[in-house]
Every structure is written in C-alpha cells, then in structure tokens.
C-alpha positions, -999 to +999 in steps of 0.1 A: -001-001-001+027+023+009+048+018-023+015+021-045+004+055-029+038+070-041+020+066-077-010+086-068+000+118-056+032+136-050+026+145-013+026+107-007+064+110-010+066+120+026+049+087+038+082+065+037+099+092+056+073+093+082+076+054+088+116+058+090+114+087+117+087+067+137+110+035+135+139+057+149+116+071+177+109+035+189+143+024+184+157+051+206+130+055+233+109+020+229+136-004+226+115-034+236+086-025+213+107-019+185+125-055+189+092-067+187+083-051+153+115-044+136+116-076+114+081-067+100+090-031+097+122-037+077+103-059+053+077-034+048+101-008+041+120-031+016+085-039-001+079+000-004+112+003-020+108-024-046+075-012-053+083+024-058+116+017-077+105+019-112+087+052-104+119+067-089+139+053-120+115+070-142+114+103-124+154+103-123+157+099-163+159+131-179+138+147-150+159+178-149+156+184-187+119+179-185+114+202-154+132+229-175+107+227-202+077+227-178+071+190-186+059+166-160+048+160-123+081+172-110+081+205-132+047+212-114+063+207-078+088+233-090+066+257-100+045+255-067+076+255-044+078+294-045+084+296-007+113+277-011+127+295-039+121+329-019+142+312+013+171+302-009+172+340-021+173+349+014+138+360+017+120+337+047+088+359+046+067+337+021+076+306+040+062+321+073+033+334+058+022+302+041+030+282+075+007+308+095-020+305+068-021+270+066-023+266+105-052+287+104-070+265+077-089+247+103-103+276+121-096+309+101-084+310+068-092+282+044-080+268+009-081+301-013-091+280-046-126+270-054-118+237-068-127+214-035-141+242-012-158+277-009-129+301-009-113+309+023-137+286+042-123+270+074-124+233+077-141+232+110-167+257+130-155+270+163-166+237+181-144+215+157-115+238+157-112+241+196-115+201+196-089+196+169-062+220+187-072+202+219-062+169+202-028+184+190-022+196+226-029+163+241-005+146+216+021+173+225+016+166+264+019+128+258+047+128+235+064+099+252+037+075+241+043+060+208+006+065+196+005+100+203+040+110+189+029+093+158-001+113+153+018+144+160+043+132+135+017+124+110+002+156+113+035+176+109+045+153+079+010+158+065+013+195+066+045+199+051+037+199+013+012+226+021+038+249+042+064+245+013+041+252-018+014+276-030-016+281-022-011+281+012-040+259+032-042+239+000-068+211+008-053+188-022-017+196-009-026+184+027-046+151+017-021+132+041-041+142+070-074+141+056-086+113+081-065+126+108-083+161+112-115+140+122-096+119+143-078+144+165-112+157+180-123+125+187-089+113+203-092+144+229-130+135+234-120+099+242-095+108+263-116+135+282-141+108+288-118+084+303-104+109+328-139+124+338-150+087+343-119+080+363-127+110+383-163+100+391-152+064+403-121+078+423-144+104+441-174+083+443-196+110+429-234+100+427-267+114+413-269+146+395-231+152+393-222+117+382-251+118+356-239+152+343-202+140+339-211+108+325-232+125+294-209+156+291-186+142+266-210+120+245-233+152+245-205+172+231-196+146+206-229+147+194-229+185+191-197+183+172-210+159+146-242+176+143-229+212+139-205+201+114-232+181+095-252+209+093-224+233+081-211+211+056-243+199+041-255+235+037-220+247+021-211+216-001-244+206-015-261+242-019-235+271-018-204+255-033-220+240-065-238+273-073-207+297-073-198+307-110-161+298-105-172+263-095-190+257-127-160+273-147-133+252-129-154+220-136-160+232-171-198+237-173-189+257-205-184+224-225-218+210-215-233+244-224-217+245-256-228+206-263-263+217-255-261+248-279-248+225-307-278+199-301-304+226-303-289+237-337-286+207-361-280+232-390-242+239-375-221+211-391-189+226-392 
C-alpha cells in the first residue's frame, strides 16, 4: 500500500519518511517494542522500495531536462515551491506566511481556491477547531507515548507539502492528513471521557453530578458531529455548487456548448 501510494499523488512521497522517523523514535525510546516489530517493519520498507523503484527510476531519467521545459509532475512541483525559492534567495517571509495561513485553515482561513471548497472557508466551525487543537495539545503533552507521537508526526509530515508550496492552506496538498483532522477531535473527546469517568469513580460521585459528567462528553461529541454536518451539508451541497467559479473550473461551459449545438442541427462545421 505504501509503495503504491507513491504513484498516486506527490504528497505521498513523505509517507516513507514518516515511517522511518517513527521507527527511529521507537528504536531510541521504546527499544523493547521496536525489537518486537523490527522484522516486519524492515520488510515493509523493503517492499515499499521495490514497489516504488520503477517510479523513482522513471522520474530520475531526464527529469531535470523535462522540468526545465515545464513538462511532467516534477516540473509542477518546482512551479509550486515558491516559498522554498524565496528562502534560498534570502527571503523567509513567504514561507512564514504560508505556515501561518496553513495552520489557520482549521479555524480562521481556508483553501483560497474554489476547486474543492468555498474559497477561504475554514475546515471546522468553532467547536471542531477547538477540539482539533485540543487533540494536538494532548499529543504534545503525551509525546512519550508512541501512539501520540505518531499522530503528531503524521500531522507535521502531512502539513509539510502545504507549508512549502502555494497556495497556502491547500486541501489537495494536505491530503495526507484528511482522516487525521477528524481523528484528532475524537481522540481528545475519548481521552476526556476516560479521565472524567476515572474521576467519578475515584471521588465516588453520585446522582446529578455523576450523570452530568457521564453524559457531558457524549453530548459534546454529538454537538460536534451535528454542527459540522449542518454546516457542511449547506455549504457543500447548496452554496459551493452554485458558485460561478465552480462551474467554470469543472468545465460547465463544455456542457453548455454541447447543448447549444444539440439545439442547432444546421451547424455542421
């Protein structure tokens, strides 16, 4: 799966790095766990390399000449990497601006393009954004636990293509974290519920307080899901498709031209 993913989208090129860094983390800080999995881990990386080798060879052969002519996927990567070019020329401003705008895509800014989103629309409402950043904070606090370290590493690696390219806050460039942005809020909610239930058990709370604590997190979870659903259904199924720019980007003009010709059989040339 990992090797095949490299053929699908350039952002996937960071996935092997994610696993290598996580393997190094286990080897340094969780040696027993690493010893238990190192054979399978190594085999997975070898299979990944063998699967991706034809792609790597094809990209290497004449890639610089093709990129210079603006041909091929790597040429597109070079075109998008303006913050890196500016940094090499001594100007870190575009990179810092990209990072700041991208980090705001969950609560304040949004993908500026209309292709997959209402331009500038943040991914979450206020509730979802707070829960997502709470999930990130939880992973930072519990960095010594492998699963939390892995989630944080995944989040960082997944945002890296968006940090380093234009436009900032791009939904397609950050596709690696697409499932993660929904897992992070739920990770926090699950951990919060566990902590509250432990407190109830330890303090031996009863009656109204106990019931309130038990149902607070499920209620917040339901509020998160429903508020997100209401917002997204309205925006994605009604507001977004009706925008003129969306029709243009998805070539509605071709359909209109075909309908025009269908109505005029006398046009034969």
